All heavy atoms as an XYZ file, in Angstrom:
982
protein
N      31.573    131.850    114.863
C      30.397    131.936    115.707
C      30.771    132.179    117.171
O      29.922    132.387    118.008
C      29.580    130.647    115.572
C      28.177    130.813    116.011
S      27.139    129.627    115.168
C      25.752    129.730    116.201
N      32.059    132.142    117.453
C      32.503    132.377    118.823
C      32.312    133.835    119.207
O      32.541    134.735    118.408
C      33.974    132.007    118.990
C      34.197    130.520    118.855
O      33.288    129.741    119.075
N      35.398    130.130    118.480
N      31.930    134.046    120.448
C      31.764    135.392    120.957
C      33.072    135.957    121.469
O      34.087    135.265    121.551
N      33.016    137.215    121.838
C      34.173    137.925    122.373
C      34.436    137.476    123.806
O      33.509    137.285    124.583
C      33.905    139.435    122.341
C      35.043    140.284    122.846
C      36.303    140.100    122.021
O      36.261    140.360    120.800
O      37.321    139.680    122.611
N      35.712    137.324    124.164
C      36.045    136.949    125.538
C      36.946    137.970    126.229
O      37.148    137.882    127.437
C      36.688    135.557    125.586
O      37.857    135.529    124.802
N      37.487    138.929    125.485
C      38.328    139.956    126.082
C      37.453    140.937    126.869
O      36.572    141.588    126.301
C      39.095    140.699    124.982
C      39.974    141.790    125.545
O      39.471    142.934    125.684
O      41.151    141.507    125.837
N      37.690    141.035    128.169
C      36.818    141.826    129.036
C      36.776    143.300    128.628
O      35.697    143.899    128.618
C      37.236    141.688    130.508
C      36.365    142.435    131.509
C      34.903    141.987    131.426
C      36.898    142.251    132.930
N      37.908    143.897    128.289
C      37.893    145.305    127.902
C      37.036    145.513    126.657
O      36.249    146.451    126.582
C      39.304    145.844    127.662
C      39.247    147.304    127.232
C      40.530    148.062    127.469
O      41.392    147.611    128.201
N      40.631    149.217    126.857
N      37.150    144.626    125.674
C      36.336    144.733    124.459
C      34.860    144.518    124.777
O      33.991    145.180    124.205
C      36.804    143.736    123.408
C      38.143    144.083    122.808
C      38.575    143.035    121.800
C      39.953    143.356    121.243
N      40.416    142.302    120.321
N      34.569    143.591    125.672
C      33.174    143.342    126.057
C      32.566    144.575    126.713
O      31.449    144.973    126.381
C      33.087    142.141    127.004
C      33.311    140.783    126.358
C      33.477    139.712    127.438
C      32.151    140.436    125.434
N      33.300    145.156    127.645
C      32.766    146.311    128.363
C      32.642    147.533    127.456
O      31.627    148.236    127.492
C      33.630    146.626    129.584
C      33.547    145.595    130.709
C      34.609    145.872    131.772
C      32.165    145.552    131.319
N      33.635    147.766    126.621
C      33.575    148.950    125.753
C      32.524    148.811    124.660
O      31.972    149.798    124.196
C      34.950    149.230    125.131
O      35.311    148.202    124.221
N      32.220    147.571    124.282
C      31.282    147.357    123.182
C      29.927    146.844    123.585
O      29.140    146.429    122.730
N      29.586    146.888    124.869
C      28.353    146.217    125.309
C      27.060    146.883    124.851
O      26.034    146.244    124.798
C      28.347    145.992    126.816
C      28.333    147.198    127.665
S      28.372    146.678    129.401
C      28.613    148.239    130.173
N      27.062    148.159    124.536
C      25.900    148.876    124.001
C      24.568    148.427    124.643
O      23.756    147.759    124.002
C      25.826    148.705    122.481
C      27.006    149.270    121.753
C      26.954    149.173    120.235
N      26.020    148.266    119.625
C      26.288    147.000    119.260
N      27.481    146.488    119.467
N      25.384    146.265    118.689
N      24.329    148.795    125.878
C      23.084    148.373    126.551
C      21.858    148.915    125.822
O      21.802    150.094    125.481
C      23.206    148.963    127.954
C      24.244    150.022    127.855
C      25.141    149.668    126.712
N      20.917    148.030    125.558
C      19.697    148.398    124.837
C      18.474    147.995    125.664
O      18.321    146.834    126.028
C      19.660    147.680    123.498
C      18.444    147.974    122.664
C      18.499    147.212    121.358
O      19.341    147.547    120.509
O      17.712    146.253    121.195
N      17.627    148.964    125.942
C      16.412    148.706    126.712
C      15.347    148.133    125.789
O      14.994    148.739    124.782
C      15.918    149.990    127.363
C      14.650    149.885    128.196
C      14.835    148.927    129.373
C      14.243    151.269    128.692
N      14.855    146.953    126.125
C      13.749    146.353    125.388
C      12.452    146.981    125.881
O      12.312    147.274    127.063
C      13.722    144.832    125.621
C      14.944    144.165    125.053
O      15.061    143.987    123.857
N      15.892    143.820    125.915
N      11.489    147.194    124.993
C      10.236    147.813    125.431
C       9.438    146.890    126.345
O       9.515    145.668    126.227
C       9.490    148.081    124.120
C      10.103    147.178    123.121
C      11.516    146.918    123.559
N       8.689    147.477    127.243
C       7.765    146.722    128.075
C       8.249    146.480    129.490
O       9.362    146.840    129.874
N       7.362    145.868    130.257
C       7.634    145.477    131.639
C       7.553    143.955    131.702
O       6.696    143.347    131.068
C       6.619    146.105    132.590
C       6.711    147.636    132.614
C       5.650    148.254    133.480
N       4.336    148.022    132.864
C       3.176    148.258    133.441
N       3.124    148.722    134.669
N       2.042    148.034    132.807
N       8.414    143.355    132.515
C       8.530    141.902    132.591
C       8.446    141.465    134.048
O       8.890    142.181    134.941
C       9.850    141.445    131.953
C       9.884    141.814    130.492
C      10.294    143.082    130.087
C       9.428    140.930    129.534
C      10.264    143.451    128.757
C       9.397    141.295    128.199
C       9.817    142.550    127.812
O       9.769    142.919    126.496
N       7.882    140.281    134.250
C       7.736    139.755    135.602
C       8.348    138.366    135.698
O       8.404    137.631    134.721
C       6.251    139.710    136.041
C       5.659    141.113    136.081
C       5.429    138.799    135.152
N       8.809    138.044    136.893
C       9.302    136.707    137.218
C       8.181    136.000    137.963
O       7.638    136.537    138.932
C      10.530    136.791    138.124
C      11.800    137.166    137.419
C      11.969    138.436    136.881
C      12.836    136.259    137.304
C      13.141    138.793    136.248
C      14.020    136.602    136.669
C      14.168    137.875    136.139
N       7.850    134.814    137.521
C       6.824    134.021    138.186
C       7.207    132.556    138.059
O       8.182    132.218    137.386
C       5.422    134.324    137.593
O       4.430    133.651    138.354
C       5.336    133.940    136.134
N       6.467    131.702    138.696
C       6.748    130.267    138.608
C       5.456    129.520    138.323
O       4.380    129.948    138.758
C       7.435    129.752    139.894
O       7.841    128.404    139.712
C       6.555    129.877    141.100
N       5.583    128.444    137.574
C       4.414    127.635    137.215
C       4.738    126.167    137.386
O       5.884    125.755    137.337
C       3.959    127.894    135.754
C       3.515    129.328    135.575
C       5.049    127.546    134.757
N       3.696    125.397    137.579
C       3.806    123.943    137.565
C       2.886    123.454    136.456
O       1.787    123.969    136.278
C       3.375    123.355    138.903
C       4.307    123.711    140.043
C       3.855    123.129    141.373
O       3.114    122.132    141.377
O       4.244    123.703    142.396
N       3.341    122.499    135.688
C       2.481    121.938    134.654
C       2.470    122.702    133.350
O       1.585    122.499    132.524
N       3.393    123.595    133.133
C       3.503    124.264    131.850
C       3.091    125.717    131.866
O       2.411    126.191    132.767
N       3.504    126.403    130.831
C       3.232    127.834    130.668
C       1.787    128.003    130.214
O       1.351    127.335    129.275
C       4.201    128.445    129.636
C       3.887    129.909    129.400
C       5.646    128.257    130.086
N       1.024    128.874    130.854
C      -0.362    129.086    130.459
C      -0.497    129.585    129.018
O       0.388    130.273    128.503
C      -0.865    130.156    131.436
C       0.082    130.114    132.584
C       1.400    129.679    132.015
N      -1.585    129.252    128.398
C      -1.893    129.726    127.059
C      -1.888    131.257    127.042
O      -2.365    131.895    127.972
C      -3.270    129.194    126.644
O      -3.614    129.698    125.380
N      -1.328    131.819    125.994
C      -1.284    133.270    125.868
C      -0.076    133.920    126.493
O       0.076    135.135    126.417
N       0.774    133.140    127.131
C       1.986    133.669    127.751
C       3.184    133.214    126.927
O       3.372    132.018    126.709
C       2.127    133.207    129.219
C       3.452    133.677    129.810
C       0.951    133.694    130.048
N       3.959    134.184    126.455
C       5.158    133.902    125.655
C       6.391    134.319    126.455
O       6.807    135.480    126.406
C       5.117    134.686    124.340
O       3.997    134.312    123.579
N       6.974    133.385    127.193
C       8.122    133.732    128.032
C       9.309    134.222    127.211
O       9.535    133.751    126.094
C       8.478    132.419    128.724
C       7.324    131.520    128.521
C       6.631    131.972    127.286
N      10.062    135.146    127.779
C      11.328    135.546    127.180
C      12.472    134.759    127.799
O      13.556    134.685    127.216
C      11.571    137.070    127.288
C      10.509    137.834    126.517
C      11.634    137.541    128.720
N      12.221    134.167    128.957
C      13.191    133.313    129.640
C      12.415    132.257    130.408
O      11.366    132.558    130.995
C      14.054    134.107    130.657
C      14.963    133.175    131.450
C      14.865    135.195    129.983
N      12.935    131.028    130.424
C      12.432    130.003    131.343
C      13.638    129.317    131.979
O      14.689    129.178    131.352
C      11.561    128.936    130.643
O      12.339    128.277    129.634
C      10.314    129.536    130.037
N      13.457    128.923    133.220
C      14.486    128.186    133.942
C      13.791    127.067    134.692
O      12.887    127.319    135.510
C      15.253    129.085    134.941
C      16.296    128.267    135.698
C      15.899    130.259    134.239
N      14.205    125.837    134.419
C      13.630    124.686    135.117
C      14.327    124.534    136.459
O      15.543    124.348    136.525
C      13.801    123.428    134.283
N      13.538    124.654    137.523
C      14.059    124.480    138.881
C      13.303    123.340    139.543
O      12.206    122.978    139.116
C      13.870    125.765    139.696
C      14.633    126.949    139.137
C      14.459    128.183    139.988
O      13.360    128.769    139.955
O      15.418    128.534    140.685
N      13.866    122.805    140.585
C      13.235    121.708    141.314
C      11.839    122.110    141.806
O      10.911    121.317    141.804
C      14.115    121.287    142.488
C      13.600    120.087    143.238
C      14.572    119.657    144.328
O      15.665    120.182    144.459
N      14.150    118.692    145.111
N      11.675    123.378    142.191
C      10.401    123.849    142.752
C       9.344    124.172    141.695
O       8.182    124.379    142.016
C      10.636    125.100    143.603
C      11.548    124.887    144.785
C      13.035    125.003    144.446
O      13.398    125.183    143.267
O      13.839    124.890    145.387
N       9.752    124.266    140.450
C       8.827    124.600    139.374
C       9.555    125.310    138.253
O      10.760    125.528    138.313
N       8.818    125.700    137.236
C       9.388    126.385    136.084
C       9.321    127.891    136.321
O       8.227    128.447    136.472
C       8.615    126.022    134.812
C       9.134    126.624    133.510
C      10.502    126.028    133.153
C       8.143    126.390    132.382
N      10.491    128.535    136.379
C      10.521    129.992    136.468
C      10.261    130.534    135.074
O      10.842    130.075    134.094
C      11.884    130.493    136.973
O      12.055    130.053    138.327
C      11.970    132.018    136.936
N       9.379    131.519    135.003
C       9.003    132.140    133.735
C       9.216    133.646    133.863
O       8.756    134.256    134.829
C       7.521    131.842    133.410
C       7.068    132.609    132.179
C       7.295    130.346    133.242
N       9.909    134.228    132.911
C       9.997    135.677    132.789
C       9.170    136.023    131.562
O       9.451    135.552    130.460
C      11.444    136.172    132.636
C      11.475    137.703    132.560
C      12.317    135.670    133.786
N       8.130    136.812    131.782
C       7.167    137.075    130.717
C       6.700    138.523    130.769
O       6.806    139.180    131.808
C       5.970    136.138    130.859
N       6.160    139.008    129.666
C       5.587    140.351    129.685
C       4.497    140.473    130.741
O       3.661    139.572    130.897
C       5.015    140.516    128.274
C       5.811    139.579    127.435
C       6.095    138.407    128.325
N       4.518    141.566    131.471
C       3.568    141.798    132.558
C       2.119    141.658    132.089
O       1.314    141.024    132.768
C       3.804    143.186    133.153
C       2.852    143.601    134.265
C       3.616    144.208    135.414
C       1.826    144.580    133.744
N       1.787    142.221    130.938
C       0.408    142.175    130.451
C      -0.059    140.743    130.230
O      -1.204    140.401    130.521
C       0.268    142.988    129.153
C       0.511    144.475    129.323
C       1.997    144.860    129.367
O       2.879    144.015    129.094
O       2.272    146.031    129.707
N       0.817    139.904    129.706
C       0.465    138.504    129.477
C       0.288    137.760    130.798
O      -0.640    136.955    130.941
C       1.526    137.815    128.618
C       1.584    138.340    127.197
C       2.678    137.690    126.366
O       3.269    136.676    126.811
O       2.946    138.203    125.261
N       1.162    138.024    131.750
C       1.048    137.390    133.063
C      -0.250    137.808    133.746
O      -0.943    136.978    134.343
C       2.256    137.741    133.925
N      -0.577    139.090    133.660
C      -1.831    139.572    134.246
C      -3.032    138.890    133.598
O      -3.955    138.450    134.284
C      -1.952    141.094    134.103
C      -1.122    141.858    135.123
O      -0.646    141.248    136.108
O      -0.955    143.079    134.927
N      -3.035    138.807    132.279
C      -4.166    138.203    131.563
C      -4.339    136.727    131.924
O      -5.462    136.214    131.943
C      -3.979    138.355    130.058
N      -3.221    136.062    132.246
C      -3.278    134.640    132.607
C      -3.496    134.431    134.101
O      -3.570    133.288    134.561
C      -1.987    133.947    132.168
N      -3.582    135.511    134.867
C      -3.793    135.404    136.303
C      -2.587    134.889    137.062
O      -2.728    134.308    138.139
N      -1.404    135.129    136.536
C      -0.175    134.662    137.191
C       0.247    135.653    138.273
O       0.190    136.856    138.075
C       0.948    134.503    136.157
C       0.594    133.546    135.030
S       1.801    133.562    133.698
C       3.040    132.474    134.400
N       0.684    135.142    139.393
C       1.151    135.993    140.481
C       2.624    136.331    140.323
O       3.396    135.556    139.773
N       3.020    137.492    140.815
C       4.416    137.929    140.767
C       4.627    139.040    141.786
O       3.685    139.680    142.232
C       4.803    138.422    139.365
C       3.884    139.497    138.833
C       4.075    140.836    139.157
C       2.801    139.171    138.022
C       3.215    141.812    138.687
C       1.942    140.139    137.544
C       2.160    141.461    137.873
O       1.309    142.433    137.413
N       5.883    139.246    142.145
C       6.249    140.306    143.087
C       7.186    141.332    142.473
O       7.292    142.444    142.975
C       6.957    139.719    144.314
C       6.055    138.816    145.129
O       4.864    139.121    145.249
O       6.568    137.802    145.632
N       7.873    140.961    141.418
C       8.963    141.771    140.886
C       8.653    142.164    139.449
O       8.428    141.313    138.597
C      10.251    140.949    140.942
C      11.498    141.640    140.440
C      12.118    142.626    141.191
C      12.080    141.271    139.229
C      13.279    143.238    140.747
C      13.243    141.869    138.783
C      13.831    142.850    139.549
O      14.991    143.454    139.104
N       8.647    143.470    139.185
C       8.427    143.994    137.833
C       9.750    144.585    137.361
O      10.338    145.441    138.036
C       7.307    145.044    137.795
C       7.112    145.581    136.387
C       6.002    144.456    138.334
N      10.201    144.139    136.202
C      11.533    144.507    135.725
C      11.490    145.124    134.344
O      10.563    144.912    133.567
C      12.420    143.255    135.683
N      12.552    145.865    134.069
C      12.875    146.277    132.712
C      13.946    145.332    132.206
O      14.738    144.793    132.979
N      13.969    145.117    130.898
C      14.882    144.150    130.285
C      15.900    144.899    129.435
O      15.550    145.569    128.467
C      14.066    143.176    129.468
C      14.812    142.200    128.606
C      16.120    141.840    128.672
C      14.248    141.450    127.526
N      16.412    140.912    127.716
C      15.280    140.654    126.999
C      12.972    141.380    126.978
C      15.070    139.796    125.928
C      12.774    140.521    125.918
C      13.804    139.731    125.403
N      17.167    144.782    129.810
C      18.266    145.405    129.086
C      19.104    144.309    128.434
O      19.509    143.356    129.100
C      19.156    146.236    130.028
C      18.347    147.335    130.715
C      20.346    146.826    129.270
C      19.074    148.011    131.868
N      19.355    144.452    127.147
C      20.230    143.517    126.440
C      21.572    144.198    126.201
O      21.617    145.336    125.733
C      19.614    143.105    125.086
O      18.367    142.449    125.323
C      20.530    142.165    124.313
N      22.652    143.502    126.532
C      23.995    143.996    126.224
C      24.296    143.548    124.797
O      24.435    142.354    124.528
C      25.023    143.442    127.212
C      24.765    143.781    128.681
C      25.868    143.211    129.560
C      24.601    145.280    128.888
N      24.359    144.498    123.877
C      24.447    144.202    122.452
C      25.885    143.934    122.008
O      26.359    144.488    121.030
C      23.841    145.339    121.638
C      22.403    145.676    121.956
C      21.430    144.559    121.808
N      21.351    144.099    120.432
C      20.690    143.013    120.067
N      20.079    142.276    120.968
N      20.654    142.658    118.828
N      26.568    143.070    122.743
C      27.878    142.581    122.340
C      27.787    141.063    122.407
O      27.158    140.512    123.316
C      29.000    143.128    123.257
C      28.845    142.667    124.697
C      30.371    142.787    122.714
N      28.347    140.385    121.403
C      28.299    138.918    121.388
C      29.383    138.390    122.318
O      30.541    138.278    121.950
C      28.492    138.395    119.964
C      28.391    136.908    119.862
N      28.545    136.260    118.672
C      28.130    135.946    120.773
C      28.410    134.951    118.856
N      28.162    134.745    120.130
N      28.978    138.100    123.534
C      29.911    137.630    124.554
C      30.044    136.119    124.492
O      29.057    135.395    124.329
C      29.432    138.062    125.945
O      28.118    137.605    126.177
N      31.276    135.647    124.605
C      31.529    134.210    124.664
C      31.007    133.675    125.995
O      31.113    134.346    127.023
C      33.027    133.932    124.534
N      30.459    132.496    125.958
C      29.939    131.910    127.196
C      31.048    131.655    128.212
O      30.790    131.672    129.413
C      29.164    130.626    126.895
C      27.844    130.868    126.167
C      27.271    129.561    125.642
C      26.844    131.563    127.077
N      32.277    131.475    127.739
C      33.392    131.251    128.667
C      34.111    132.537    129.064
O      35.103    132.510    129.785
C      34.399    130.250    128.074
C      35.183    130.771    126.897
C      34.497    130.575    125.537
O      33.346    130.113    125.483
O      35.114    130.902    124.528
N      33.618    133.683    128.615
C      34.230    134.962    128.975
C      34.201    135.149    130.494
O      33.231    134.784    131.159
C      33.496    136.114    128.289
N      35.257    135.742    131.013
C      35.397    135.925    132.454
C      35.270    137.406    132.799
O      35.974    138.238    132.232
C      36.769    135.393    132.942
C      36.965    135.680    134.420
C      36.882    133.907    132.647
N      34.364    137.741    133.712
C      34.330    139.058    134.303
C      33.218    139.988    133.877
O      32.954    140.969    134.569
N      32.549    139.733    132.752
C      31.515    140.652    132.290
C      30.367    140.743    133.291
O      29.984    141.840    133.704
C      30.986    140.249    130.910
C      29.859    141.126    130.361
C      30.326    142.570    130.184
C      29.340    140.560    129.051
N      29.837    139.614    133.684
C      28.727    139.618    134.634
C      29.136    140.290    135.938
O      28.391    141.108    136.492
C      28.231    138.182    134.901
O      27.818    137.609    133.658
C      27.079    138.164    135.877
N      30.325    139.967    136.416
C      30.798    140.549    137.676
C      30.955    142.061    137.562
O      30.539    142.800    138.463
C      32.126    139.907    138.081
N      31.527    142.547    136.465
C      31.741    143.982    136.300
C      30.417    144.731    136.212
O      30.235    145.777    136.843
C      32.589    144.246    135.051
N      29.492    144.190    135.452
C      28.183    144.829    135.286
C      27.414    144.806    136.612
O      26.844    145.817    137.027
C      27.400    144.131    134.155
C      25.941    144.506    134.170
C      28.028    144.457    132.808
N      27.408    143.656    137.268
C      26.688    143.536    138.536
C      27.284    144.467    139.592
O      26.546    145.100    140.354
C      26.713    142.091    139.020
N      28.610    144.587    139.639
C      29.272    145.456    140.614
C      28.894    146.912    140.362
O      28.580    147.655    141.272
C      30.789    145.264    140.556
C      31.618    146.264    141.339
C      31.374    146.378    142.839
N      30.977    145.166    143.479
C      30.180    145.095    144.562
N      29.711    146.186    145.127
N      29.840    143.945    145.089
N      28.894    147.305    139.099
C      28.580    148.694    138.756
C      27.137    149.028    139.154
O      26.864    150.082    139.727
C      28.794    148.902    137.253
C      28.985    150.318    136.853
C      30.335    150.899    137.241
O      31.283    150.165    137.589
O      30.440    152.144    137.200
N      26.219    148.124    138.856
C      24.822    148.353    139.216
C      24.635    148.303    140.732
O      23.882    149.099    141.292
C      23.919    147.343    138.502
C      23.832    147.534    136.988
C      23.128    146.348    136.344
C      23.145    148.837    136.630
N      25.324    147.381    141.401
C      25.235    147.301    142.860
C      25.753    148.584    143.502
O      25.151    149.094    144.451
C      26.020    146.094    143.375
N      26.851    149.120    142.981
C      27.392    150.368    143.513
C      26.405    151.517    143.347
O      26.424    152.477    144.112
C      28.718    150.718    142.840
C      29.856    149.821    143.303
O      29.696    149.065    144.290
O      30.937    149.865    142.650
N      25.518    151.411    142.344
C      24.482    152.426    142.122
C      23.205    152.104    142.904
O      22.212    152.814    142.785
C      24.164    152.533    140.633
N      23.237    151.022    143.691
C      22.082    150.639    144.495
C      20.978    149.959    143.705
O      19.821    149.972    144.130
N      21.341    149.322    142.583
C      20.348    148.684    141.723
C      20.510    147.172    141.729
O      21.617    146.659    141.521
C      20.491    149.194    140.285
C      20.271    150.691    140.094
C      20.677    151.115    138.689
C      18.822    151.044    140.364
N      19.405    146.462    141.922
C      19.454    145.009    141.801
C      19.493    144.635    140.329
O      19.085    145.414    139.459
C      18.248    144.363    142.479
O      17.067    144.632    141.747
N      19.994    143.438    140.056
C      20.120    142.990    138.667
C      20.034    141.478    138.627
O      20.734    140.794    139.378
C      21.455    143.467    138.110
S      21.792    142.885    136.451
N      19.187    140.968    137.777
C      19.091    139.532    137.530
C      19.597    139.301    136.118
O      19.052    139.835    135.153
C      17.642    139.067    137.681
C      17.184    139.206    139.111
O      17.469    138.373    139.940
N      16.506    140.308    139.409
N      20.662    138.498    135.992
C      21.349    138.302    134.721
C      20.992    136.944    134.137
O      20.977    135.940    134.837
C      22.881    138.382    134.901
C      23.604    138.182    133.582
C      23.281    139.695    135.549
N      20.736    136.946    132.829
C      20.505    135.711    132.093
C      21.449    135.735    130.896
O      21.463    136.699    130.130
C      19.048    135.599    131.597
C      18.860    134.345    130.768
C      18.076    135.635    132.765
N      22.241    134.688    130.749
C      23.148    134.604    129.612
C      22.471    133.819    128.495
O      22.064    132.681    128.684
C      24.447    133.911    130.013
N      22.364    134.459    127.338
C      21.925    133.774    126.140
C      23.150    133.360    125.349
O      24.285    133.676    125.714
N      22.949    132.645    124.247
C      24.079    132.216    123.423
C      24.843    133.413    122.866
O      26.060    133.415    122.828
C      23.595    131.323    122.283
C      24.721    130.733    121.487
C      25.356    129.580    121.910
C      25.171    131.353    120.329
C      26.417    129.042    121.192
C      26.231    130.833    119.602
C      26.857    129.672    120.031
N      24.122    134.448    122.439
C      24.757    135.597    121.802
C      24.962    136.787    122.732
O      25.911    137.541    122.560
C      23.931    136.065    120.596
C      23.880    135.059    119.498
N      24.924    134.829    118.637
C      22.913    134.191    119.136
C      24.600    133.881    117.786
N      23.388    133.483    118.072
N      24.046    137.000    123.671
C      24.070    138.210    124.480
C      23.738    137.913    125.933
O      23.130    136.890    126.252
C      23.046    139.235    123.957
C      23.219    139.572    122.517
N      24.238    140.381    122.059
C      22.519    139.197    121.421
C      24.143    140.491    120.747
N      23.105    139.785    120.328
N      24.095    138.871    126.782
C      23.682    138.829    128.183
C      22.481    139.753    128.339
O      22.408    140.805    127.704
C      24.828    139.267    129.092
C      25.935    138.228    129.111
O      25.790    137.244    129.839
O      26.923    138.404    128.369
N      21.563    139.336    129.188
C      20.317    140.062    129.391
C      20.184    140.379    130.875
O      20.396    139.505    131.722
C      19.134    139.216    128.910
C      19.294    138.803    127.486
N      18.871    139.568    126.441
C      19.879    137.701    126.939
C      19.167    138.961    125.302
N      19.783    137.825    125.583
N      19.852    141.621    131.166
C      19.750    142.080    132.541
C      18.313    142.484    132.830
O      17.699    143.201    132.035
C      20.657    143.298    132.766
C      22.079    143.219    132.209
C      22.789    144.547    132.405
C      22.842    142.094    132.851
N      17.813    142.048    133.948
C      16.483    142.451    134.406
C      16.677    143.271    135.668
O      17.206    142.777    136.664
C      15.599    141.217    134.636
C      15.284    140.501    133.354
C      16.126    139.512    132.869
C      14.160    140.837    132.623
C      15.848    138.865    131.672
C      13.871    140.200    131.418
C      14.717    139.207    130.944
N      16.297    144.536    135.579
C      16.487    145.487    136.675
C      15.127    146.036    137.078
O      14.171    145.975    136.294
C      17.437    146.632    136.268
C      18.813    146.093    135.878
C      16.861    147.460    135.132
N      15.008    146.595    138.283
C      13.712    147.143    138.694
C      13.182    148.134    137.650
O      13.911    149.051    137.228
C      14.012    147.844    140.013
C      15.238    147.158    140.539
C      16.030    146.788    139.318
N      11.952    147.945    137.231
C      11.385    148.737    136.141
C      11.472    150.242    136.395
O      11.790    151.011    135.489
C       9.937    148.328    135.868
C       9.368    149.070    134.691
C       9.718    148.709    133.396
C       8.508    150.153    134.879
C       9.222    149.404    132.307
C       8.013    150.852    133.789
C       8.373    150.477    132.506
O       7.892    151.178    131.436
N      11.248    150.634    137.627
C      11.247    152.066    137.936
C      12.638    152.694    137.838
O      12.772    153.916    137.890
C      10.625    152.335    139.312
C      11.369    151.724    140.471
C      10.947    150.289    140.798
O      10.270    149.630    139.974
O      11.311    149.819    141.898
N      13.669    151.871    137.668
C      15.039    152.385    137.603
C      15.743    152.036    136.286
O      16.976    152.107    136.209
C      15.863    151.849    138.775
C      15.326    152.247    140.110
N      15.263    153.557    140.533
C      14.810    151.502    141.112
C      14.732    153.601    141.747
N      14.448    152.371    142.119
N      14.990    151.676    135.250
C      15.632    151.245    134.005
C      16.479    152.341    133.371
O      17.578    152.070    132.879
C      14.626    150.685    132.977
C      14.017    149.381    133.448
C      13.577    151.687    132.609
N      15.995    153.565    133.375
C      16.756    154.646    132.743
C      18.080    154.870    133.461
O      19.124    155.059    132.816
C      15.945    155.943    132.721
C      14.747    155.866    131.794
O      14.791    155.073    130.829
O      13.763    156.586    132.030
N      18.053    154.821    134.768
C      19.287    154.989    135.542
C      20.236    153.814    135.293
O      21.446    154.006    135.135
C      18.977    155.112    137.031
C      20.188    155.534    137.839
C      19.807    155.968    139.219
N      19.256    154.856    139.967
C      19.579    154.546    141.215
N      20.403    155.318    141.880
N      19.051    153.524    141.823
N      19.697    152.593    135.214
C      20.533    151.421    134.957
C      21.217    151.522    133.594
O      22.416    151.251    133.470
C      19.705    150.140    135.049
N      20.485    151.928    132.578
C      21.076    152.095    131.246
C      22.170    153.153    131.296
O      23.258    152.968    130.736
C      20.005    152.432    130.193
C      20.649    152.861    128.878
C      19.070    151.243    129.965
N      21.924    154.257    131.984
C      22.927    155.323    132.095
C      24.191    154.821    132.796
O      25.309    155.128    132.369
C      22.342    156.524    132.828
N      24.027    154.047    133.852
C      25.175    153.484    134.577
C      25.977    152.578    133.646
O      27.216    152.637    133.608
C      24.693    152.709    135.831
C      25.793    151.827    136.391
C      24.191    153.681    136.891
N      25.295    151.747    132.875
C      25.979    150.828    131.960
C      26.654    151.565    130.810
O      27.760    151.210    130.391
C      24.991    149.787    131.442
C      24.422    148.859    132.513
C      23.274    148.041    131.951
C      25.508    147.971    133.101
N      26.009    152.605    130.294
C      26.626    153.402    129.232
C      27.883    154.096    129.748
O      28.897    154.165    129.041
C      25.634    154.418    128.676
C      24.558    153.777    127.827
C      23.469    154.744    127.399
O      23.311    155.824    128.030
O      22.742    154.413    126.433
N      27.833    154.577    130.983
C      29.000    155.203    131.590
C      30.138    154.191    131.740
O      31.292    154.496    131.451
C      28.638    155.813    132.942
C      29.821    156.465    133.613
O      30.330    157.467    133.058
O      30.252    155.971    134.679
N      29.811    152.979    132.167
C      30.820    151.927    132.302
C      31.460    151.640    130.943
O      32.690    151.549    130.839
C      30.176    150.659    132.874
C      31.073    149.426    132.972
C      32.243    149.683    133.922
C      30.250    148.223    133.443
N      30.660    151.519    129.907
C      31.192    151.259    128.566
C      32.109    152.390    128.104
O      33.193    152.125    127.528
C      30.042    151.065    127.577
N      31.742    153.617    128.363
C      32.557    154.775    127.961
C      33.913    154.771    128.659
O      34.928    155.151    128.066
C      31.818    156.076    128.237
C      30.670    156.341    127.286
C      29.903    157.609    127.624
O      30.463    158.492    128.326
O      28.745    157.702    127.195
N      33.930    154.337    129.917
C      35.192    154.296    130.657
C      36.164    153.277    130.083
O      37.367    153.383    130.295
C      34.930    154.032    132.138
C      34.236    155.184    132.830
C      34.308    155.143    134.345
N      34.176    153.862    134.966
C      33.034    153.382    135.485
N      31.923    154.078    135.421
N      33.005    152.201    136.069
N      35.659    152.263    129.368
C      36.531    151.228    128.795
C      36.760    151.428    127.312
O      37.468    150.645    126.690
C      35.943    149.835    129.074
C      36.249    149.356    130.456
C      35.411    149.709    131.508
C      37.373    148.602    130.719
C      35.686    149.288    132.796
C      37.665    148.192    132.006
C      36.826    148.525    133.052
N      36.161    152.462    126.725
C      36.327    152.708    125.274
C      37.725    153.197    124.951
O      38.427    153.729    125.742
C      35.277    153.724    124.815
């Protein structure tokens, strides 16, 4: 059940996959509103950060400033792996793209500006090809 920790294998095998839809980051106090199915939650001192589909957030009247596309790196990365997040973030930063990373047990998930998702996927595919 252990994930991969070799950085070259992680980068060459990351297979970035764009999930359908638009996602927003918002915060709530007192729980997630009915009808909202978060894809990520983070408990912070200031409130619960929720990453949810834009349509659901709109229907619940939730406020947000950032609309993102969700890219999953389809390689099972070990949580103790060193360098994957840094390499991916550096590559996207060099392309002028912001990136919010969430590590799941099996995969890393990237939230990038929605209007630039195609370019972000292309940048990541190019990075993977360079390490193949």
